[in-house]
N, C-alpha and C positions, 0 to 999 in steps of 0.2 A: 805491076809484076805479083807473083804467086806469093805467098810466105808458105813457110813448110813447116816449121816451131810453132805451136799455141801453147802459149805459156801462161800460167796463173798462180796468184797465192792460194793454196787449197785450204780453207780452214772451216771451221764448223759452220760458219755462214756461208758458204758458196754453195749456190742451187745448181747440183749436180744437174738436172735434166737442162735446165739453161745450158751450163760449161757443155755438156755431150753435143747439145746443138750446133754449138761454136765449131766445136771441133770436126763435126760433119758436115761443115759448109763446104758446097759443092763449086765450081768455076762455070761459067756458060757452057762449057762442054761436058759438063756432068761428073767433070773429076775431083776426087778432094783437093781442097786449097791446103789443106796441113795434113804433114804424113808420119809428125811424132806430136805428141802432148808432155809438157813438162808441169807436173803437180809441183808448186813451188813449195819448201817450207812448211812441209807437211807436219813431220813428227821432228824430236830431237835422238839422238841416240848417241850412249856415253860406252866409245871402244878405248880399251887400256886406258883409261881412266879421263880419255879428250873426249868431252860433247862437241858433237857436230849436229849441225842442221839439214836437214834429210827431205832432198826433194827425189821425186819421181820418174822415171822417163818411160812414158806410155806408148804403143805402137796398135796398131791393127793388128786381130788375129788373121793371117792372109787367108782369102776364100779357099773355101773346100778346106780347109786346115781342121782337124779335129784336134782336142785335149782330154787328155785323161785325170782332168785335175776338177773338181768343185768350184775350185775359186772363190773371189771375195766380189760381192758388190761394192761400188763406188761409195753409195751409203754407208754401207760397216764403215770403210776405210774411215770417213768422217766423223762418224762416232767413236769409234774405238781407238784411231790414232792422234788426230789433228789436237797440236795445242800441248802431246803427252812427249814424255821424256823416259824410254826406256835402256834399262842398263846390261852391258854385255855379262854373259852368265847369269843372269837374271831371266825368271820366266817372261814371256813376251810374247805376242802374237805373231801368226806365221809370216808377215810383211818385213817386219822389223827383225825377226830371227834369221830370214834371209838376209836382208840388208847388211847385216851383222857378219856374215860368212864373208859375204864378198869383201868389207873393208880387211876385216882380217888378214885377208888374201892381196891385197893393196890393188883391187880392180873396181873396176864400176859397172861392168857388164853380169847380170845375173848369167850363169850357166843353165839354167833350168828357168824360164821365164815363169812368171807367176798369171793364171789366170784373173782378170778384172771383169765383172761384167756390169755393164752399166745400160742408164737406159735413155732413149730420145724421146722427142715428142713422134717418129715414125714409128717407134717401136711401140708405142700406147695406141697409134693406128692399126696395128698388125697386129693387135691381142686376137686373143679366142683359141679354138683349138682345146689344150688340158690345160690351160690357163684362161678362164672364162671370164680375167679382168683386167683391167689393165695396166696392172704394177706386175705381172709374170713376166711380161717379154722383155729380153734386155739384148741386148750385143753384146760381145765378147773382143776382150783386148786382153794385151799382154802388157804387164810391168815387164822390161827387159833390163834396165838398169838405174843407176843411182848420180845424184851428184851430193856429195858431201862436203859440208866447208865447215872447218873448224870454228865453232861460235865466237871464239876470240878473235878472228878474220874478219869473220862476218860484224862484228859491232866495228871494227877498225874502219870499215870503210864505208860505212854510214855516214 
């Protein structure tokens, strides 16, 4: 039976190439095994004085669809977000800012998904063109939602 959601604890030691290769695994018919990726426990966000543990929901960008945003790379997310705490009404990167707005509305889906670029081994073999090295080619994904757990609740469940 196929799995549909691939969940991983995402931290500063996560190997992003291996992570995305796993998410892009195919079954014997060539179809993706996973249709969603959960990056678990990426960062903390304090909203209205309540600290939340934030996980991100990621989906593939539909074929033939373009996105008018520069986006952020998965490696940059790892460097800029993992293990950090951000506070409402203070300066923060794009992703925590968007998540804060979602949580203030009491929702868990972004009204405007965020573009996420990540590299797979296949991307490295497709390099060339204007990016004549193996680091320029990426695959586009969308951060579409969030799972926010109050940190006091997470500690109780351990």
